[in-house]
N, C-alpha and C positions, 0 to 999 in steps of 0.2 A: 738614944736614937736622934732626938732633936739636936743634940750638940754636933752630931755628924752632919746633919743637914746644914746647920749654920756654918760649920767649917767648910763644907763644899761651896756654899754661897759666898763665903769670904774669898775663896780662891778665884771666883769668876770676876773679871774686871767690870767696872761700872759701865764701860762703853758697850759691852756685850749685853748687859741687862737693858740698856737703852735701845739697842738694836732690836732685841726681842719685843720690847714694849712698842716700838714704832711699827714692827711687823704685825703685831696683833691689832693695833689701831688701824693700820692700812687694810688688813684683811676684813675687819669689821666694817670699815667704810665701804669697801668693795661690795661686800654682801648686801649691806643696807642700801647703797646708792645705785648699784648696777645690777646685781644678780636678782634680788627680790623683785624690783619693778619689772625687769625683763621677763621673768618667769610668770609673774602675776598678770601680765598683759594678755596672756593667751588662755584659751579655754580647753583646748584638746591636749591630751597627754603628749602626743608627738610634737606639737608646737612648743609646749613647755620644755620638753627635752632638747629640742633644737635651740631654743632661746638660752637654755642653760649651757649647752656646749659652746655656743657663740660667745656667751659671757665669759666662760673660762678662756676662750681664745683671746678675748680682749684683755683679760688678766695677764695671760702669758705675754702678750705683746707689750703691755705696759711694763712688766718686769724686765723684759729684754731691752726695752728702750732705756730704762733706768740703769741697767747693768752696763750697757754700751756707753751711756753718758758718763757713768762713774769711771769706767776704764779709760775713756778719753781724757778725763780730768787728771787721772793718775799718770797716764802716759805723757801728756803735754804739760805737766805741772810746772816745770822750769820755764817753759815758754810763756805760760799764762802769768807767772810771777813777773817776768820781764815786761810783758805787755801791760800789766797793771801798774807797774812802777816799782 
């Protein structure tokens, strides 16, 4: 069984493993720096729930901004190369 797992991991490219690691680090940073302080700032359950929902909204907004920025770089890659030299 371990050899099957190693064989499966060998087929996955290094960049995908790095993307997963970056995603995990980003998610841990979000939880530790945004979600926990926001929820911990309130005492009532409904306030904690509202803070949690708004924190998730912030996460979605940040992810969408990153996706749009990445797509813009991919779409305008040739123009960016010409602009930079």
